[in-house]
N, C-alpha and C positions, 0 to 999 in steps of 0.2 A: 667841751668836746666830747666828755664819755655817754653825753645822753645823745648827742648828734650818732655816735658810733652804733650805739644799741638800735637807734633808729633805722639806720641804714641796714643794720644785723636784722633784723625784721622784714623789711621789704625784702632783702633777698632769701628768706626763709619761704617767705609767701609767694612771691615768682617761682623759687622751685617747686612748691607741692602743686602749682597748678592754679591758684587763685589769682594772680595778676602776668599781664603779660608783659616781655621784657622791656619795649619802650615805655610801658607804663612806669614801672620800676624808678628809670632813670629820671622819669619827668618830677616824680616824688622825691625822691632823691634832693634832686636840683632847687624843687617849688617849694617845696614841703606839704603839696597839694596831693590829698588820697587821688588816686586814680580810680577812673570811673569803669564797671567791669564791662567787657564789651561781649556782645549777644552774637554765637555760632549761627551761620545762616547756612541750611542744608538746603543743597541744589536740587530742584525738581526736575531735571532735566535728564531725560534716559542714558545712560552711557551710548556714544556710539560703536557700534560691532563692527569689528574692522572684518573683512573678506577674508585676511589671510589664514594660513592654519594655526591654529593654535602653539605659542612655541614657550608656553609652561602650564603646572598644570592649575595654577591661579587661575587663568584667562580660560581651561578647559571646562572649570566647574563653574566659571560664571557663565560659560555659554550655557551650560546643558542644565543651569540653574539649581546647581546641587551646592551644598553646604561644605565646607574642609573638612571630612572626619576621618582619621586613621584608619585605615583597613585593618582588619583583624583575619586569622590565619582560619583557610577555608573558604575565603570569602571570593567571588570574581568582581574584578573591578577595571576598570578603563585607566590608562596611563599613555604618559606622551614618550615615546621614545629619545634619549637626549645622547649615548652615543652607541655605540657599535665597535666591537673589540675583535680580534679572532678567537676567543673565547666564550666574552662575556656581554650581555647586552645591559645597558643601563636603562632602568625607565623610572619616570617620576609617578606616583601614585597617589601624592598626596599626604605622604608619611613624613616622620621627622628624620627620616634618610631616603636616598634613593633604592629604589627595587633593584636586583639583580637575577637575570636570567645566567645561570654557569653551570658546569660539569655537566651532568645527567639531563638537565634540563634543557640546557643549549643543544645536546648531542640529538636531542628528541624531536626537537621542534629546527633544525640545523638548516633543510631546507624552506621552511618558510623564510627563518631569520634571513636568507640571503636573499632575500626580496622585501626587505624592509629598510627605511631609512628614516634617517635624525629628523625628529617631527612628528612621526607617524601617529597616529592615535592607534593602541591596540587593547586587547581585553586581556587580562593574565587574571591566572591563579595565585592568590597567595598561601604561600606554600609553610612557610615560616616568620613573623613578625622579625625577630630577629634572628641573626645566628652567632657565632661565637667573635666576628667582629662587629655586630653591630651593624647588620645590615639584613634589609628584608629580602628574604628567597622570593621568586617568583617563577610562572612557569607559563607559557605560551604554549604545549602541548595542545590546552585546549581550542584557541587558535589557531594552531595549523590543524585538529580536526576538522572544525568547522569550515576552513578555507578546503580542505579536500573534497569535502561534500559538495559544497559548492563547485568545485572542477568536476564531479562527476556528473552532475543536473545536468552541466554545458555541454560535458563530450556526449552525455545521451540527447539530448536536444541538437547535436549535431550531427548525430549517427557515427562518432569518431570509431574508428577501428582501435582497437586497444591490445594490450598482450597480458593476461593471467596465468598465475602457475597454477597447475592442478594440486591440489593436497590429499583429499581424500575422494572414496565415493562412498554412497549410502544408497538408500532405495529410491528417493525421489532421485539424485544425480551425482552433482560433483562439485564440493568445496572447492573455491579455489582464493590465490590470494592476488591480492592487486593493490600496489601503493601501497604495504602495511595493513590493510582490510580486508578482511572476509568474504567473500561474498559466495553465489553460487550459479550452477548452471545446470536446469533441469533440464532432466532426460530428454524430453519433449524439445530441448533446445539445440541438441545436438545431430549434424547433418549424418546424411545416410552414408556414407563414406566412415565416419569414425564410428559411430552407433554400436556396432557388434566389438568393440573394440577399443572401449573406454579405458582398460586399464594401461595401454602403450602411453595415454597423456600424463598420465601420473608422473611428478619430478620434472616435466616438460613444461615452456610456455605455447600458449593457446591464441591465436587468434581472436578475438571476439569481439561482440558489442554490448552497451550496456540497454537494456531494457526497462529497468526498475529502479529507483532510488527513493528510498524512504529513510532521512538519515534518525528521525525518531526512533524508530523500530529497526534501525541497525540494518536496514534491509538492500541487498546489493545486488541485483540478478542480471545475466550474463545472457548471451548467447551467441555460441558456437555456428550456429547454420547458419545468424544472420551474417556471416562472413564468405562460410564456406558454399552455402547457395542462395548465396545474394543474388543471381541474375534471374534463379528459378522465385526468387521469393519477391521481384520486383513482378515476374509475370504471372504468380499467382496474386497480388495485387490487383492489379488490372483486372483477374478474373474475377475478384470478391466483389471488385465493384462494378461488374458486368452484371451480379446476377441478382435475378430481381426475384424477391420473397414470395413466396405463394406458388409460383412458376412451376413446373412437370419440366426437368430433367433427364438423359439417359446417362447410365452409369455402370460401372461393374462392381459385382463384389469383388471386395481385395481381401477383405479378414472376418474369419465370425470368431465371438468373443461369447464369454456368458453373457455378458450385458448388453450384446447387441452385434451389430455387424458394420464394417467399415466398408465405405462404397466411393471409389473414384467417380469425379461427377465429369464429363465432358461440357466444357462451356464453350460457346459459343462465340469469337470475339471480333474484331472485323477484317478482312480482307479475308472471308472465309478460314483461319487460324480458329483452333482448339484450344482450350489451354484444360489441364486435368487439373480438378479440386479436390483433395478427398474429404468425405464427411461421416457422421454416424447419424444408421439409424438405431436409435435406441431400441431396448427390447418391447419396451410400452405401444413403439411404431412400427412394428414390423406387420401386429394384423390385429383386428377388433376384437378376438379371439384374445383368452387367456394365453400369451405364450411362456412355456417355461424353460425350450428349449430351441435358439435362434436356430441350430442347424438342423433341424425339423422344417423350418418355411425356406433357409435361405442356403445356397452353396459357394464356393469361392468358385472365381470365374466365373457366375452367373451375372448376364445381363438383365439387369431391371431398369425399370423406372422409378423415380424416385421425386415427393416433392420435396421445394425448400422450404425448410420451418423458420429458420433463423441461418445469420452469418456472426460469426467470431472474428472478428477483425484482427483482436489482436495475437488469436491462437491460428488464426489463417484456417480452420477449421467451418464444414454444414453442419447446421443440424437437421435431419431428414428424415421423413415419413415415406413408408412404402404402405399403410394403411391408408390416409386420407386422401388417395386417389381413389377410395370407393368412398360411397354415401354411409353416415354414421348408420349401423342399421336399428339402433336404440331410437332415433329419429322417427320410423314407420312401427315401432313396434305396439303402440295403443292401436295403430289400424289393424294391423298383422294378425295380433292378438286381444281380440274383444273381450272384456269382463263375461266369464261363463262360457266360453268358448270349451272345446275338448279339443286336445290337441297332443300330437306323439311328440315324444323327445329323448335322448340319453342319460344315461346317469352321468355326470362328467366327473365329480367327486362326491364324498361323503365326510362332512365333517360333525362336530360336536353338537352341532346346534340344528343340524336338516341336512338334510339333500339336496343339493344341487343339480338339476336338470339342464340337459343343453337341446332348447330348444330350434335356433338356429345358426350362421354363423354371426358369434359378439354375442348373442343371447341368452344367458342364462337364469331359470328361475329357480327360486327356494321352495322347498315342502317342509317347514318346519317340522322338528321333532316334534309337536302336541300333536300333529296330524299324524303321526306314524304310531304301528306299533308293532311290539317286537317280529311278530309275523309278517310284516306287511313293508319291510324293511328291503329296500331294493339293493343291488350291488352294482359296485364300478363297469358301467358298458352296457348296462340291462335298458333296454327297450321298455318304456312304459308308456302306459297312455294318463295326462294331467288335464285336468280341469282348471282353468286360469281364474283365479280370484280377484285380481287387482292387479294392473299395470301402474308404473311411475316411472316416466323416462327420463322424467331430469334428476332422479336417484337412481338411474340406471337397474329398476329394481322390480321384478313380476313374483308374485302371490301364488303360490301353486296349491293342488292337493290332488293325489289321489283319486283318478276316474274309478269307481267300482266295476269288478268285470263280473260279477254273477248279482244274480236279483234279489234283493233283501226279501228274508223271509215274511210275508203277511202281504206281501206286494200283489195287487190285482190289476 
């Protein structure tokens, strides 16, 4: 009897250690035969994936193909919303306990949390792996911020009018606040009705439209004039579409600046209507001559013809030229000033390396200093006779030398 009891005890111990299945143990005790070890068969059939939303962290991780790992502090990970209460959100992130969003983190993402439902998969930031209650503290602030930028992009694409608050002015325009995010309205994006009184907008709401969104650069740009001058801008868009680059249009000089002149161009539309679009004649496009002061060539209110070089649809501006209504004088410079010819000109400026002589509109040649003596040095404005030594139209360069005015000694 004792021997049989020991045998039974041994069999039970083996079963508990996992060496024998339970039914085999009973058979061995009853019949006294050693049980045969069963082979485990591993299924090769792929698990069937449900199309339903994940209901647990294990299921979520199985779907995305990741191993279960406990998140660490500072990590951004995914989790499933398990419960939402008045001041707390419980989220399963695969840790030993559920994570929670509470207190300040709850308040900072409250608008985002209002849109969540149990079972939603969210991105969370691990603030702390364990608080004094053994809970993992999480933050939804980043997820809420990502959602805001997605909404900004949607509002921009739909040309939605939004309300921003004016915070401060700087050289470029106004810093504004929208949905807790700082944005900017450039000076050029204010309408004529407010452009001269921007101070009055500080601290007040401003109707605007989003025109640029760059989340990675934290760049959010608005336009006030897209609201206040909406109809005018629609007309301008039609006008910009009607403009043909390379064509000549009539216009009026609306302003003179050190860098060029602004011209309001008359653009013919259908039904004999005329739209007005402003453009810039850069200082380099005023004349084939070197222009130092645009006001010496153009005056405000002057009616002129301009050639359209380009259209800036984003800014609603034109790139214009006056000089290109005439032929480039350098295109015929080689024929007009053949090598060896003697021509007259006026000294336009004196540089360290030589003297420039103006031969015609837009054509200046150089007498190199090495070809001059102290007694021969001409002054600005002086008329001189020069000999053409070489012409390089592509480089817009003519090499000159002073033509002797006296017969050299010994000449017969």
